[in-house]
C-alpha positions in Angstrom: -11.9 -1.7 11.0 -13.6 1.0 12.9 -10.2 1.9 14.4 -9.0 2.7 10.9 -12.1 5.0 9.9 -11.6 6.7 13.4 -7.8 7.1 12.8 -8.8 8.9 9.5 -11.4 11.0 10.9 -9.0 12.2 13.8 -6.0 12.7 11.6 -4.4 16.1 12.7 -0.8 15.3 11.4 1.4 17.6 9.4 1.5 15.0 6.6 -1.5 13.6 5.0 -2.4 10.0 5.7 -0.6 7.4 3.5 -1.8 3.8 3.5 -0.5 0.6 1.9 -3.1 -1.8 0.8 -1.9 -5.4 0.1 -4.3 -7.4 -2.2 -3.7 -11.1 -1.5 0.0 -11.1 -0.5 0.0 -14.9 0.7 3.8 -15.2 1.2 4.8 -14.3 4.9 8.2 -13.2 4.0 6.7 -10.6 1.5 4.4 -9.3 4.1 6.8 -8.9 6.5 9.1 -7.2 4.1 6.3 -4.8 3.1 5.6 -4.0 6.8 9.2 -3.2 7.3 9.2 -0.9 4.3 5.8 0.8 5.4 7.4 1.5 8.9 10.4 3.1 7.3 8.2 5.2 4.8 5.9 6.4 7.7 2.8 4.7 6.6 -0.1 5.2 8.8 -1.7 2.0 8.2 -1.6 -1.3 6.1 -4.8 -2.8 5.0 -5.0 -6.6 4.1 -7.9 -8.7 3.2 -9.0 -11.3 5.9 -9.1 -14.1 3.3 -6.4 -14.8 0.8 -3.6 -13.0 2.8 -0.8 -14.3 4.9 -1.5 -14.3 8.6 0.5 -12.1 11.0 2.5 -15.1 12.3 6.0 -15.5 13.7 7.5 -15.4 10.2 6.0 -12.2 9.3 7.0 -10.7 12.6 10.7 -11.9 12.4 11.0 -10.5 8.6 9.2 -7.2 9.9 12.1 -6.7 12.3 9.6 -4.8 14.6 7.4 -3.2 12.1 4.5 -5.6 12.6 4.2 -4.2 16.0 4.6 -0.5 15.1 2.5 -0.2 12.0 -1.1 -0.7 12.4 -2.5 -3.6 10.2 -6.2 -3.7 9.5 -7.7 -6.7 8.2 -11.1 -6.2 6.1 -13.6 -8.8 4.8 -14.2 -6.9 1.7 -11.3 -5.0 0.0 -13.3 -3.2 -2.7 -15.8 -2.0 -0.3 -13.1 -0.7 1.9 -11.6 1.3 -0.9 -14.9 2.8 -1.7 -15.2 3.9 1.9 -11.6 5.3 1.8 -12.5 7.3 -1.2 -15.5 8.6 0.7 -13.1 9.9 3.3 -10.9 11.6 0.8 -8.4 9.2 0.3 -6.9 8.8 -3.3 -6.4 5.1 -4.4 -3.5 4.5 -6.6 -3.0 0.8 -7.8 0.1 -0.7 -9.3 0.0 -2.5 -12.5 2.6 -3.3 -15.1 0.1 -2.6 -18.0 -0.6 1.0 -16.6 -0.1 4.0 -18.9 1.3 6.4 -16.2 4.5 6.0 -14.6 4.8 6.1 -10.7 7.0 9.4 -10.8 4.3 11.3 -12.8 1.6 10.5 -10.2 0.7 13.2 -7.4 1.1 11.7 -3.9 0.7 15.1 -2.1 -2.7 14.4 -0.6 -4.2 11.6 1.5 -3.5 8.5 -0.4 -3.3 4.6 -0.6 -1.0 2.5 -2.6 -2.5 -0.8 -3.6 0.0 -3.7 -4.3 -1.2 -6.9 -5.9 -0.5 -10.3 -5.3 2.6 -12.1 -6.3 2.2 -13.1 -10.0 -1.4 -12.2 -10.4 -1.4 -8.7 -9.3 -4.7 -6.9 -8.0 -8.0 -8.7 -8.3 -10.5 -7.3 -10.8 -12.6 -5.6 -8.2 -9.8 -4.2 -6.4 -8.3 -2.7 -9.8 -11.8 -1.3 -10.7 -12.0 0.5 -7.3 -8.6 2.4 -7.9 -8.8 6.1 -8.9 -5.5 5.7 -10.9 -3.1 3.0 -12.1 0.7 3.6 -12.1 3.6 1.4 -13.1 7.5 1.3 -12.3 9.7 2.0 -15.5 11.3 -1.2 -15.9 14.5 -1.0 -17.8 16.0 -4.4 -17.9 14.9 -7.8 -19.1 12.5 -8.7 -16.0 9.0 -7.4 -16.4 8.3 -7.1 -12.6 9.8 -7.0 -9.2 9.1 -8.8 -6.2 5.9 -7.1 -4.4 8.1 -6.1 -1.1 10.6 -4.5 -3.4 7.9 -2.8 -5.5 6.2 -1.6 -2.4 9.4 -0.1 -1.0 10.1 1.8 -4.3 6.6 3.1 -4.4 6.4 4.1 -0.8 9.7 6.1 -1.0 8.6 7.9 -4.1 5.6 9.2 -1.9 8.2 10.1 0.9 10.5 11.8 -1.8 7.5 13.8 -3.1 6.2 15.0 0.2 9.7 15.9 1.4 10.3 17.9 -1.8 6.9 19.7 -1.4 8.0 20.8 2.2 10.9 22.4 0.7 
């Protein structure tokens, strides 16, 4: 975990840090797909809890298609405490929740930010949700009420990419 704080403190990049936080993703296929989307979107790091999370096993690595080796993955003991420390470092924490009032496309992702995706079926845990600065939702148009976490992560991450690309002109 110290490596994450060092990275944030040393960040000198043109683009503000973008982190993906996966709260309780237990399916290795979903974790691998999230890592693949994270790599494609230029995420600087993925944070997962040590418990109640899929391990970085052969299935994850296969589904990630190389992203498990290129995107830093940080395992933390206490996710809520990690989120508080990220906020102290100037990172804006945005959680995804179907009952949120704000649409993903209305949020501002121009600064240092972390997107929090909750577990399949259950969403974010209560303490994780309470640690978020804001909650957003995807505008669901059809009959289904939610997307697979890896699909939702891809949509959300590429909204951040879109906004940051548009801001550069």
